[in-house]
C-alpha positions, 0 to 999 in steps of 0.5 A: 500500500502506497500511502501519501506523505503526511507531515505528522509521519515525521513524529515517528522518527528520531530525526529527519534528513531532507535532501534537496530544496523545498519551500520554507513552508514545507520545512516549517511544517516538517520541523513543527512535527519533528524539531530534529530536522537537518537539510542537505544542499539547500544554499539559502540562508535559513537560520532556523535549520541545521544545514549540511552543504558541500564545499568543493573548495579544498578538493579543488585546491588539492587537484590544482596543487597536483594532489589526488 
């Protein structure tokens, strides 16, 4: 049975990891149901959330310096 997503489903989990970019309204509804929400790869300034962002600066620097 394929059940549609409900924000209240987030209450069942210890935390929620969101990969991708969604509306701030989506994030607010999700965080209301589970305050342990972490966003991945959303580059907007969203101080209310923990966000993990990729930074390729160091990897690029190593390649240019002849590493890897």
